[in-house]
VOMIVEX-275209 format. One line per field, with one value per residue (C-alpha): residue in one letter; x, y negated, z negated. Coordinates in steps of 0.02 Angstrom, whole numbers, plus 50000, padded with zeros to 5 digits. Layout:
! VOMIVEX-275209
code: c(A|...)
X: c(X|...)
Y: c(Y|...)
Z: c(Z|...)
END
This chain:
! VOMIVEX-275209
code: c(X|X|X|X|X|X|X|X|X|X|X|X|X|X|X|X|X|X|X|X|X|X|X|X|X|X|X|X|X|X|X|X|X|X|X|X|X|X|X|X|X|X|X|X|X|X|X|X|X|X|X|X|X|X|X|X|X|X|X|X|X|X|X|X|X|X|X|X|X|X|X|X|X|X|X|X|X|X|X|X|X|X|X|X|X|X|X|X|X|X|X|X|X|X|X|X|X|X|X|X|X|X|X|X|X|X|X|X|X|X|X|X|X|X|X|X|X|X|X|X|X|X|X|X|X|X|X|X|X|X|X|X|X|X|X|X|X|X|X|X|X|X|X|X|X|X|X|X|X|X|X|X|X|X|X|X|X|X|X|X|X|X|X|X|X|X|X|X|X|X|X|X|X|X|X|X|X|X|X|X|X|X|X|X|X|X|X|X|X|X|X|X|X|X|X|X|X|X|X|X|X|X|X|X|X|X|X|X|X|X|X|X|X|X|X|X|X|X|X|X|X|X|X|X|X|X|X|X|X|X|X|X|X|X|X|X|X|X|X|X|X|X|X|X|X|X|X|X|X|X|X|X|X|X|X|X|X|X|X|X|X|X|X|X|X|X|X|X|X|X|X|X|X|X|X|X|X|X|X|X|X|X|X|X|X|X|X|X|X|X|X|X|X|X|X|X|X|X|X|X|X|X|X|X|X|X|X|X|X|X|X|X|X|X|X|X|X|X|X|X|X|X|X|X|X|X|X|X|X|X|X|X|X|X|X|X|X|X|X|X|X|X|X|X|X|X|X|X|X|X|X|X|X|X|X|X|X|X|X|X)
X: c(42786|42917|42880|42857|42996|43125|43218|43321|43461|43574|43648|43718|43594|43459|43382|43465|43648|43784|43972|44081|44268|44361|44543|44531|44499|44323|44153|44157|44027|43856|43698|43538|43602|43739|43922|43995|44135|44214|44299|44470|44453|44591|44460|44404|44579|44684|44839|44914|45065|45115|45277|45283|45302|45479|45406|45285|45365|45364|45181|45131|45231|45141|44971|45023|45063|44959|44804|44674|44545|44376|44220|44130|43959|43821|43668|43546|43441|43327|43405|43325|43420|43576|43673|43638|43817|43885|43852|43693|43649|43488|43439|43315|43240|43290|43194|43028|43042|43040|43212|43198|43286|43437|43522|43705|43755|43847|43967|44004|44068|44175|44262|44361|44329|44184|44171|44034|44163|44209|44030|43915|43728|43596|43485|43299|43333|43438|43598|43753|43818|44000|44048|43876|43845|43661|43549|43417|43512|43423|43479|43391|43357|43213|43087|43123|43311|43421|43568|43728|43700|43513|43365|43368|43222|43180|43245|43414|43480|43651|43787|43887|43970|43982|43797|43827|43683|43726|43607|43625|43515|43499|43418|43573|43700|43758|43809|43772|43856|43818|43904|43821|43649|43494|43309|43235|43063|42988|43051|43185|43369|43519|43693|43871|43947|43901|43995|43934|44012|43968|43974|44014|44167|44344|44355|44420|44371|44464|44636|44629|44440|44363|44206|44098|44262|44421|44520|44401|44347|44171|44115|43986|44101|44219|44091|44084|43914|43844|43761|43920|44030|43911|43946|44125|44203|44221|44293|44336|44442|44384|44399|44469|44520|44663|44682|44691|44853|44935|44901|45035|44989|44988|44889|44932|44837|44695|44657|44624|44623|44720|44693|44806|44803|44959|45134|45242|45341|45372|45337|45155|45057|44981|44795|44736|44879|44840|44872|44847|44848|45014|45016|45102|44951|44858|44671|44609|44506|44391|44336|44163|44128|44102|44265|44366|44292|44334|44512|44542|44480|44607|44741|44684|44611|44674|44603|44632|44649|44493|44470|44528|44446|44482|44631|44597|44409|44342|44173|44022|43833|43715|43633|43547|43646|43811|43858|43922|44076|44124|44157|44262|44360|44403|44438|44569|44687|44819|44891|45061|44990|44971|45093|45085|45074|45180|45052|45196|45207|45039|45078|45235|45143|45119|44946|44926|44816|44826|44648|44578|44555|44590|44733|44826)
Y: c(47909|48012|48194|48227|48357|48238|48105|47977|47910|47762|47802|47961|47973|48031|48187|48161|48179|48143|48132|48192|48182|48331|48296|48452|48565|48531|48488|48384|48271|48346|48308|48389|48560|48564|48522|48392|48515|48622|48536|48599|48528|48401|48265|48293|48311|48177|48140|47999|48102|48165|48093|47947|47991|47942|47853|47750|47581|47610|47660|47504|47396|47476|47444|47268|47231|47072|47163|47168|47297|47276|47360|47431|47433|47310|47267|47272|47431|47390|47489|47378|47227|47161|47165|47348|47399|47563|47748|47812|47994|48094|48242|48375|48537|48637|48793|48700|48596|48622|48599|48502|48549|48447|48415|48377|48233|48305|48158|48001|47851|47799|47966|48076|48247|48362|48411|48542|48681|48608|48577|48672|48695|48818|48946|48970|49064|48919|49021|48920|48944|48890|48843|48794|48919|48939|48902|48824|48734|48655|48544|48492|48314|48226|48131|47967|47986|47842|47826|47723|47571|47578|47624|47598|47587|47727|47616|47600|47776|47763|47819|47679|47656|47800|47811|47949|48047|48136|48264|48367|48522|48539|48711|48784|48660|48627|48462|48424|48274|48214|48089|47976|48031|47957|47998|47952|48006|48071|48246|48243|48215|48185|48205|48204|48314|48399|48475|48576|48603|48725|48612|48761|48806|48739|48799|48668|48649|48767|48701|48564|48546|48375|48342|48187|48108|48105|48187|48335|48280|48280|48099|48105|48169|48021|47881|47740|47738|47595|47694|47791|47636|47550|47682|47619|47782|47868|48044|48079|48013|47887|47869|47722|47673|47585|47536|47694|47641|47636|47821|47947|48079|48217|48262|48318|48429|48422|48341|48457|48344|48200|48055|48012|47822|47800|47870|48003|47872|47922|47742|47777|47875|48039|48067|48116|48030|48000|47830|47769|47604|47587|47625|47456|47363|47290|47295|47129|47149|47013|47123|47201|47384|47419|47338|47419|47590|47574|47518|47649|47784|47722|47747|47916|48003|47896|47868|47958|47895|47976|47889|47747|47578|47412|47405|47447|47468|47577|47657|47663|47675|47528|47489|47343|47392|47324|47166|47011|47005|47180|47119|46968|47059|47220|47129|47022|47173|47185|47340|47300|47360|47537|47679|47839|48002|48154|48297|48416|48432|48524|48617|48693|48771|48957|49006|48858|48895|48774|48822|48775|48610|48697|48633|48782)
Z: c(47368|47276|47245|47061|47067|47138|47043|47135|47030|47032|46862|46788|46646|46766|46694|46525|46565|46440|46436|46295|46265|46334|46375|46482|46333|46272|46343|46501|46583|46615|46712|46648|46595|46726|46702|46818|46857|46720|46573|46629|46804|46837|46862|46682|46610|46527|46632|46529|46473|46646|46718|46837|47020|47073|47226|47122|47155|47343|47338|47243|47362|47508|47431|47381|47200|47200|47264|47128|47078|47161|47095|47246|47165|47122|47019|47165|47166|47312|47452|47582|47515|47600|47435|47395|47350|47286|47311|47228|47200|47189|47081|47136|47074|47226|47175|47179|47337|47524|47599|47762|47923|47970|48137|48163|48273|48422|48420|48322|48420|48273|48250|48367|48289|48254|48070|48091|48077|47906|47848|47730|47742|47680|47762|47736|47575|47509|47517|47558|47735|47753|47884|47942|48082|48040|48189|48076|47938|47791|47648|47485|47541|47452|47555|47466|47453|47400|47519|47523|47632|47611|47719|47906|48025|48147|48287|48203|48186|48267|48148|48071|47903|47782|47737|47609|47537|47374|47299|47141|47135|46947|46963|47047|46974|47152|47229|47412|47493|47669|47783|47912|47852|47935|47937|48107|48044|47883|47844|47979|47946|48058|47982|48041|47905|47742|47596|47448|47277|47139|46987|46875|46978|46994|47175|47296|47478|47596|47641|47775|47761|47743|47641|47639|47582|47686|47545|47537|47362|47291|47272|47134|46992|47021|47023|46897|46812|46710|46571|46544|46543|46423|46290|46286|46347|46516|46513|46694|46837|46966|47155|47251|47427|47513|47693|47796|47883|47711|47679|47725|47854|47722|47568|47392|47269|47227|47396|47542|47694|47770|47888|48033|48041|47935|47959|47878|47780|47600|47550|47591|47460|47523|47527|47353|47263|47079|46999|46821|46732|46642|46456|46432|46500|46352|46380|46309|46151|46218|46364|46360|46318|46503|46556|46418|46458|46643|46612|46477|46595|46722|46589|46524|46677|46819|46992|47157|47334|47406|47573|47682|47654|47573|47454|47271|47292|47151|47187|47075|47076|47105|46939|46854|46699|46764|46669|46758|46646|46700|46877|46828|46694|46786|46947|46862|46852|46989|47072|46996|46830|46900|46927|47028|46932|46971|46979|47015|46827|46834|46995|46917|46770|46757|46818|46935|47086|47233|47282|47113|47021|46855|46749|46672)
END
């Protein structure tokens, strides 16, 4: 049974969240009484007037101009089902719950590095420990957490897939995101890596640190959410993936981390590269509110390469509120309708801080 103080969410409205237009200068997305990052964070800032990156054509050619958008989410909310698609998140009242102990995997057969030195955890007093050197780390994981990829049996606890567990502590307005998270028994958690973000802060991860995402990004603020899309307006950027061997072995602000499967070729976009749907692309009037909201967000706020994966996969939460037409309509749009954005126009502004997501 779920604790009465824990809410597991597959949509952003959990706890009464709302999103309001901001353009980087007003009120940004919120969850309960917490901002989903400050309103002047680049993820919450309109980027439709920034210049086109001069390497845009090469990037699109690398991705494949005929590749089409794919919504990496679904309508199944039973996490034991085979078609449970998307990344859910959970909200908790961290001040009123017991934080369970967690153990780091010593090694992951699918990865060749140990991210513990780049991971965050908490101590017994719930203070953030970064990097996680605490001998008895804890995290605010609810007993009945909803996890990407669904629930696994106690006999099946080998790390595979991303298996992200996202938790928002609405008492502290802090986001905790874990990678390769498994519960071999009730109240016990094994993880491979963990990252924490103060949702009231523009601070980025330390340079060269990963997170639960290869780019060092927070995942939850960039997710597509059905209730939000249904309003007809999304006021934040999105995350997407391309094949990891198509990502340059470097990263660009606001990313903090790179992958090494690609090459240094400048025809490959760097990790964290921002793309937007071209202004010339006419969003069909016949498309649903959800579809139009998603595509307009891709024009106004754009989407960032956040990790390696399948080409043009845009991540969202599992939710029964997703409409069938949303999949067919959004997924009809090809990569050739996108262009890379030159974020150097922000980085050259007076007051820019490479360690902050704030837009001067």
